[in-house]
C-alpha positions as CSV (number, residue, x, y, z in Angstrom):
1,M,0.1,-0.1,0.0
2,R,1.3,3.5,-0.9
3,N,-0.6,6.7,0.1
4,G,-3.4,4.8,1.2
5,F,-3.9,3.1,-2.0
6,R,-3.7,-0.8,-2.5
7,V,-1.4,-2.1,-5.1
8,F,-1.8,-5.0,-7.2
9,D,1.1,-5.7,-9.7
10,A,-0.8,-7.3,-12.2
11,D,2.4,-8.3,-14.5
12,A,5.9,-8.9,-12.8
13,H,9.0,-11.2,-13.5
14,V,11.7,-12.5,-11.7
15,V,15.0,-14.1,-13.0
16,E,14.0,-18.0,-12.7
17,P,16.7,-19.7,-10.8
18,R,19.0,-21.5,-12.7
19,D,18.2,-25.0,-11.1
20,L,14.3,-24.6,-12.2
21,W,14.4,-27.4,-14.8
22,E,17.1,-29.3,-12.5
23,R,14.7,-29.1,-9.3
24,F,11.2,-29.6,-11.0
25,L,11.4,-31.3,-14.3
26,D,10.7,-34.9,-14.3
27,A,13.7,-37.1,-14.0
28,R,13.3,-38.4,-17.7
29,F,13.5,-34.8,-19.3
30,K,16.3,-33.5,-17.5
31,D,19.0,-34.0,-19.9
32,R,17.2,-32.3,-22.7
33,V,17.1,-28.8,-20.8
34,S,20.2,-27.3,-19.5
35,W,21.6,-23.8,-18.9
36,R,24.7,-23.0,-21.0
37,Q,26.7,-20.0,-21.7
38,P,27.5,-19.3,-24.9
39,F,30.8,-17.5,-24.3
40,A,32.6,-16.5,-20.9
41,G,30.8,-13.9,-18.7
42,M,27.5,-14.4,-20.3
43,D,25.3,-14.4,-17.5
44,R,22.5,-11.6,-18.1
45,F,19.8,-13.3,-19.7
46,R,20.0,-16.9,-18.4
47,P,20.6,-18.7,-21.9
48,V,19.0,-22.1,-22.1
49,T,19.3,-24.9,-24.4
50,V,16.4,-27.3,-25.2
51,D,17.6,-30.3,-27.1
52,G,20.4,-28.6,-27.8
53,R,19.1,-25.5,-29.5
54,Y,19.3,-21.7,-27.5
55,T,15.8,-20.5,-26.8
56,Q,16.9,-17.2,-27.1
57,S,17.9,-15.2,-30.6
58,H,21.5,-15.0,-31.5
59,K,20.8,-11.3,-31.4
60,T,20.3,-11.6,-27.9
61,L,23.1,-14.2,-26.8
62,Y,26.0,-12.6,-29.1
63,G,25.0,-9.0,-29.7
64,R,25.6,-6.2,-27.2
65,Q,21.6,-5.9,-26.0
66,Q,22.4,-6.7,-22.5
67,E,25.1,-3.9,-22.4
68,A,23.1,-1.5,-24.0
69,V,19.9,-1.5,-21.5
70,R,22.3,-2.2,-18.5
71,W,21.3,-5.7,-18.0
72,T,24.4,-7.0,-16.3
73,T,24.5,-8.6,-12.9
74,E,26.4,-5.6,-11.7
75,A,23.7,-3.1,-12.6
76,M,20.7,-5.4,-11.2
77,T,22.5,-5.6,-7.9
78,A,23.1,-2.1,-8.0
79,K,19.3,-1.3,-8.7
80,Y,17.3,-4.2,-6.7
81,G,19.9,-5.0,-4.0
82,E,20.1,-8.4,-2.2
83,V,17.1,-10.0,-4.2
84,V,19.4,-10.8,-7.2
85,G,22.5,-12.6,-4.9
86,R,19.7,-14.6,-3.5
87,G,18.0,-15.5,-6.9
88,F,14.6,-13.9,-6.6
89,D,13.7,-16.2,-3.7
90,G,10.1,-15.6,-2.6
91,A,11.0,-14.0,0.7
92,S,13.2,-11.3,-0.8
93,V,10.8,-10.8,-3.6
94,A,8.1,-10.0,-1.3
95,E,10.6,-7.6,1.0
96,S,11.0,-5.6,-2.6
97,M,7.2,-5.4,-2.9
98,R,6.9,-4.0,0.5
99,V,9.6,-1.5,-0.3
100,E,7.9,-0.6,-3.6
101,G,4.2,-0.6,-1.9
102,V,3.0,-3.6,-4.0
103,D,0.6,-5.8,-2.0
104,L,0.0,-8.5,-4.5
105,M,2.3,-9.7,-7.3
106,V,1.5,-12.1,-10.4
107,L,4.7,-13.4,-12.2
108,Y,4.8,-14.2,-15.8
109,G,7.4,-16.5,-17.1
110,P,9.5,-18.7,-18.4
111,G,10.0,-16.2,-21.3
112,Y,11.6,-18.2,-23.8
113,D,12.7,-21.5,-22.6
114,M,9.2,-23.6,-23.7
115,W,8.6,-21.6,-26.4
116,I,11.3,-22.6,-29.2
117,D,10.0,-23.3,-32.7
118,G,9.7,-26.9,-33.2
119,I,9.8,-28.1,-29.6
120,D,8.5,-31.6,-28.7
121,P,5.0,-31.3,-27.4
122,E,5.5,-33.7,-24.6
123,L,8.6,-31.7,-23.4
124,Q,6.8,-28.5,-23.5
125,A,4.0,-30.0,-21.3
126,A,6.7,-31.4,-18.8
127,M,8.2,-27.6,-18.6
128,A,4.8,-26.3,-18.0
129,R,4.3,-28.9,-15.1
130,A,7.7,-27.8,-13.7
131,Y,7.3,-24.2,-13.7
132,N,3.9,-24.6,-12.1
133,R,5.3,-26.6,-9.5
134,W,8.1,-23.7,-8.7
135,A,5.3,-21.2,-8.5
136,V,3.9,-23.4,-5.5
137,E,7.3,-22.6,-4.0
138,M,7.3,-18.8,-4.8
139,R,3.6,-18.7,-3.5
140,E,4.3,-20.2,-0.2
141,T,8.1,-18.9,0.5
142,S,6.8,-15.3,0.0
143,G,4.2,-15.6,2.4
144,G,1.2,-15.8,-0.5
145,R,2.3,-12.5,-1.8
146,V,3.9,-13.6,-5.1
147,L,1.7,-15.9,-7.3
148,A,2.5,-16.8,-10.5
149,A,0.7,-17.3,-14.0
150,A,0.7,-20.9,-15.1
151,P,2.3,-21.3,-18.6
152,V,-0.1,-23.1,-21.4
153,P,1.7,-25.8,-23.7
154,L,0.0,-24.9,-26.8
155,N,1.9,-27.3,-29.2
156,D,-0.6,-30.0,-28.3
157,I,-4.4,-28.8,-27.1
158,T,-4.7,-32.1,-25.4
159,R,-1.8,-31.7,-23.3
160,A,-2.9,-27.9,-22.9
161,V,-6.0,-28.7,-21.5
162,D,-4.6,-31.4,-19.1
163,E,-2.0,-29.0,-17.8
164,V,-4.8,-26.4,-17.0
165,R,-6.9,-28.9,-15.1
166,H,-3.5,-30.4,-13.3
167,A,-2.3,-26.7,-12.3
168,Y,-5.9,-25.7,-11.4
169,E,-6.6,-28.8,-9.4
170,S,-3.6,-29.9,-7.8
171,L,-1.4,-27.0,-7.9
172,G,-3.5,-24.0,-6.9
173,A,-3.1,-22.3,-10.3
174,R,-5.6,-19.5,-10.9
175,C,-4.4,-17.6,-14.2
176,F,-3.0,-19.1,-17.2
177,W,-0.7,-17.3,-20.0
178,A,1.2,-17.8,-23.3
179,R,3.2,-15.8,-25.8
180,P,0.8,-14.0,-28.1
181,N,3.2,-15.1,-31.2
182,P,2.2,-17.3,-33.9
183,F,2.8,-21.2,-32.7
184,N,3.0,-23.6,-35.4
185,H,1.7,-21.3,-37.6
186,R,-1.5,-20.9,-35.8
187,T,-2.8,-17.3,-34.2
188,L,-4.6,-17.3,-31.0
189,G,-7.8,-16.9,-33.1
190,D,-7.6,-20.7,-34.5
191,R,-10.4,-22.7,-33.8
192,Y,-7.8,-25.6,-32.7
193,Y,-7.4,-23.6,-29.1
194,D,-11.2,-23.8,-28.7
195,P,-10.9,-26.4,-25.8
196,L,-8.4,-24.4,-24.1
197,W,-10.8,-21.2,-23.9
198,Q,-13.4,-23.8,-23.0
199,I,-12.0,-24.8,-19.7
200,L,-10.7,-21.3,-19.0
201,Q,-14.2,-20.1,-19.1
202,D,-15.6,-23.2,-17.3
203,L,-13.3,-22.7,-14.3
204,D,-13.7,-19.2,-14.6
205,V,-10.1,-18.2,-14.5
206,P,-8.2,-15.8,-16.6
207,F,-5.7,-15.7,-19.5
208,A,-3.1,-13.3,-20.6
209,T,-0.6,-13.1,-23.4
210,H,2.9,-11.7,-22.6
211,E,5.9,-10.9,-25.1
212,F,9.0,-11.3,-24.4
213,M,11.6,-9.9,-27.0
214,G,14.2,-12.2,-27.9
215,L,12.9,-15.6,-28.7
216,N,14.2,-18.0,-31.5
217,G,11.1,-18.2,-33.5
218,P,8.7,-15.7,-35.1
219,S,8.1,-12.7,-33.5
220,A,7.1,-8.6,-34.8
221,G,10.5,-6.9,-35.6
222,E,12.9,-10.2,-35.6
223,D,13.0,-10.5,-39.2
224,R,14.2,-6.9,-39.7
225,F,15.8,-5.8,-36.7
226,Q,19.3,-6.1,-35.0
227,S,19.1,-3.6,-32.1
228,F,17.3,-3.5,-29.0
229,V,15.7,0.1,-29.6
230,E,14.1,-1.1,-32.7
231,W,12.8,-4.7,-32.0
232,H,11.8,-3.9,-28.6
233,S,10.1,-0.6,-29.5
234,C,7.9,-2.7,-31.6
235,V,7.8,-6.3,-30.5
236,H,5.4,-6.0,-27.2
237,P,2.8,-3.6,-28.4
238,M,2.3,-5.2,-32.0
239,E,2.3,-8.7,-30.9
240,A,-0.4,-7.8,-28.5
241,Q,-2.5,-6.1,-31.1
242,M,-2.2,-8.9,-33.4
243,A,-3.3,-11.5,-30.6
244,M,-6.3,-9.3,-29.9
245,L,-7.0,-8.8,-33.4
246,A,-7.0,-12.6,-34.1
247,M,-9.1,-13.4,-31.2
248,I,-12.0,-10.6,-32.1
249,A,-11.9,-11.5,-35.8
250,N,-12.1,-14.8,-35.6
251,G,-14.8,-15.0,-32.8
252,V,-13.1,-16.1,-30.0
253,F,-15.0,-13.8,-27.7
254,E,-18.4,-14.7,-29.5
255,R,-18.3,-18.4,-28.7
256,F,-16.5,-17.9,-25.2
257,P,-18.4,-14.8,-23.9
258,R,-17.3,-15.2,-20.3
259,L,-13.6,-15.4,-21.6
260,R,-11.2,-12.9,-19.5
261,V,-7.9,-12.3,-21.7
262,A,-5.3,-9.6,-20.7
263,Y,-2.6,-8.5,-23.1
264,M,0.2,-7.7,-20.7
265,E,3.3,-5.5,-20.8
266,A,2.2,-3.6,-24.4
267,G,0.7,-0.2,-22.8
268,C,-2.8,1.0,-23.4
269,A,-2.8,4.0,-25.0
270,W,-3.2,2.5,-28.7
271,V,-5.9,0.5,-27.7
272,P,-8.7,3.1,-29.0
273,W,-7.2,3.6,-32.4
274,W,-6.9,-0.4,-32.6
275,L,-10.2,-1.0,-32.0
276,H,-11.4,1.6,-34.4
277,R,-9.1,0.4,-37.0
278,I,-10.4,-3.3,-36.4
279,E,-14.2,-2.1,-36.6
280,E,-13.4,-0.3,-40.1
281,H,-12.1,-3.5,-41.6
282,V,-14.5,-5.5,-40.2
283,E,-17.4,-3.0,-41.5
284,L,-15.8,-3.6,-45.0
285,A,-14.8,-7.3,-45.4
286,G,-16.2,-8.7,-42.3
287,W,-19.5,-10.3,-43.8
288,L,-17.2,-12.8,-45.7
289,E,-13.9,-12.7,-43.9
290,A,-15.0,-12.2,-39.9
291,P,-18.8,-13.5,-40.2
292,E,-18.4,-14.5,-36.3
293,C,-17.2,-10.9,-35.3
294,T,-21.1,-10.0,-34.6
295,K,-20.5,-7.2,-32.4
296,H,-18.2,-3.8,-32.4
297,P,-14.6,-4.8,-31.1
298,Q,-15.1,-2.3,-28.6
299,E,-17.8,-4.2,-27.1
300,Y,-15.8,-7.4,-27.2
301,F,-13.4,-5.2,-25.5
302,G,-15.1,-3.7,-22.7
303,R,-16.6,-7.2,-22.1
304,N,-13.6,-9.6,-22.2
305,C,-10.3,-7.8,-22.6
306,Y,-7.7,-5.9,-20.2
307,V,-4.5,-4.3,-21.2
308,T,-1.7,-2.7,-18.8
309,T,-0.6,0.5,-18.2
310,E,3.1,1.3,-16.7
311,C,3.9,4.2,-14.1
312,D,4.8,6.6,-16.7
313,E,2.8,6.0,-19.6
314,R,1.6,9.6,-20.2
315,L,-1.0,9.1,-22.7
316,L,-2.9,7.0,-20.4
317,Y,-5.7,9.7,-19.5
318,Q,-6.6,9.6,-23.6
319,A,-7.0,5.7,-23.0
320,I,-9.3,6.7,-20.2
321,A,-11.3,9.3,-22.2
322,E,-12.2,7.1,-24.9
323,L,-12.8,3.6,-23.0
324,G,-12.9,4.3,-19.4
325,S,-10.6,2.9,-16.8
326,E,-12.2,0.1,-16.2
327,R,-10.1,-2.8,-18.5
328,I,-6.8,-1.1,-17.0
329,L,-3.9,-3.1,-15.1
330,F,-1.2,-1.6,-13.4
331,E,2.2,-3.1,-13.6
332,T,5.5,-2.0,-12.2
333,D,7.8,-3.8,-15.1
334,Y,10.0,-5.3,-11.9
335,P,12.8,-6.1,-12.1
336,H,13.6,-5.1,-15.6
337,P,16.4,-2.5,-16.2
338,D,13.7,0.2,-17.0
339,S,11.4,-0.3,-14.1
340,K,10.8,2.8,-12.0
341,Y,11.5,0.7,-9.0
342,P,11.4,1.4,-6.2
343,R,9.2,4.4,-7.2
344,A,7.0,2.7,-10.0
345,V,3.9,3.3,-7.6
346,Q,4.8,6.7,-6.5
347,T,5.8,7.5,-10.0
348,F,1.9,6.4,-11.2
349,L,0.2,8.5,-8.2
350,E,1.9,11.5,-9.5
351,Q,0.4,11.2,-12.8
352,D,-1.6,14.6,-13.8
353,G,-5.0,14.1,-15.6
354,V,-6.1,10.8,-13.9
355,S,-8.3,11.1,-11.0
356,D,-7.8,9.4,-7.7
357,E,-11.0,7.1,-8.6
358,D,-9.4,6.0,-11.9
359,K,-6.0,5.2,-10.1
360,R,-7.6,3.0,-7.4
361,K,-9.4,1.2,-10.1
362,I,-6.2,0.8,-12.1
363,L,-3.9,-0.2,-8.9
364,W,-6.4,-2.6,-7.4
365,D,-9.8,-2.8,-8.2
366,N,-9.8,-4.1,-11.9
367,A,-6.9,-6.5,-11.2
368,I,-9.4,-7.9,-8.4
369,D,-11.7,-8.3,-11.2
370,F,-9.6,-10.0,-13.6
371,Y,-8.1,-12.3,-11.8
372,R,-10.9,-13.2,-9.5
373,F,-8.5,-15.2,-6.9
374,P,-9.9,-17.3,-4.2
375,E,-10.4,-14.9,-1.2
376,S,-7.6,-17.0,0.6
377,Y,-5.1,-15.4,-2.0
378,I,-6.2,-12.0,-1.6
379,P,-3.9,-10.2,1.5
380,S,-5.8,-9.5,4.8
381,T,-3.4,-6.9,5.9
382,F,-2.4,-3.6,4.0
383,D,0.9,-1.9,5.4
384,E,1.8,1.4,4.3
385,A,5.2,1.6,2.4
386,E,7.9,3.7,3.6
387,T,8.4,7.2,1.8
388,A,9.8,6.6,-1.7
389,S,13.5,7.9,-2.1
């Protein structure tokens, strides 16, 4: 809590421990996933090989992007302190939250390891299971303050549905996610994924997309850009836009009217323009190409969709003016190099043009509505953070 505002960080991260797969992956898969440095001193992005292939692009492995954004162990330690040396364990992450003023946090990962093009479906499902086991440890060691969205192994829809059911029933997962990129040449609007949307709707749990720049696979900008500046500028919002478009145009929200989907870490100021552009095209050619898109895209967004804002998105007020504030979630971007930690919440509260009522919704109420966690997952105490330095 900060300045009397409860704070729900709807999209956060950690650097997963190097022994995550070693500890939590079923024994018969362990020799197929390993942490291996491409050259001495490369410890920034924790490069992983799956069946002998790096899951990250050669641009992030061998380029100078880590240096450009100051994403080195030394820089991380200077910014975030002991949590880096402790491997982002639950207790130390919870302490970071206390300093920032965050009351509850949801993690998204792993960003690369289980999403490599052509991954064995059985191995991908096993990696999702391993990550979800680790999520239980994070929840317990953080005193329930750090939860994790469960990754969905999209390679095989039967395994995807089985993992959702197992994670929900046996591991306590109450939210699920996947990357927004095409997978096996399918977008998220493909009817192949309908069994996934059905079980998520039946369980009344949310789904989110989250991009991570640097995948060894298809993503917006990877075919033409080499630098962080160019690739990162486009990949997050453009992948979110295309995922939203695919789901609206192909009738996902028409077939599953109670499905809740958030498009994480992509900002929100683009949403009014994007919905208008989709609507123009549906009006023109939807009678033939998008017959299941029977409502205005703005209606689907207002019923089914959420987006996020970071603390300093200065055009937030425009999105609120066009669409209202009810579908916007807050994220600190912890522990990325451009996060405003430990002043992310304070920076958001100092924004002009956004009312206290809207700030309260974005910081807490909207995330409560999106996630709809069991009451036992919601903190019962809220301590005021120290003055931000």
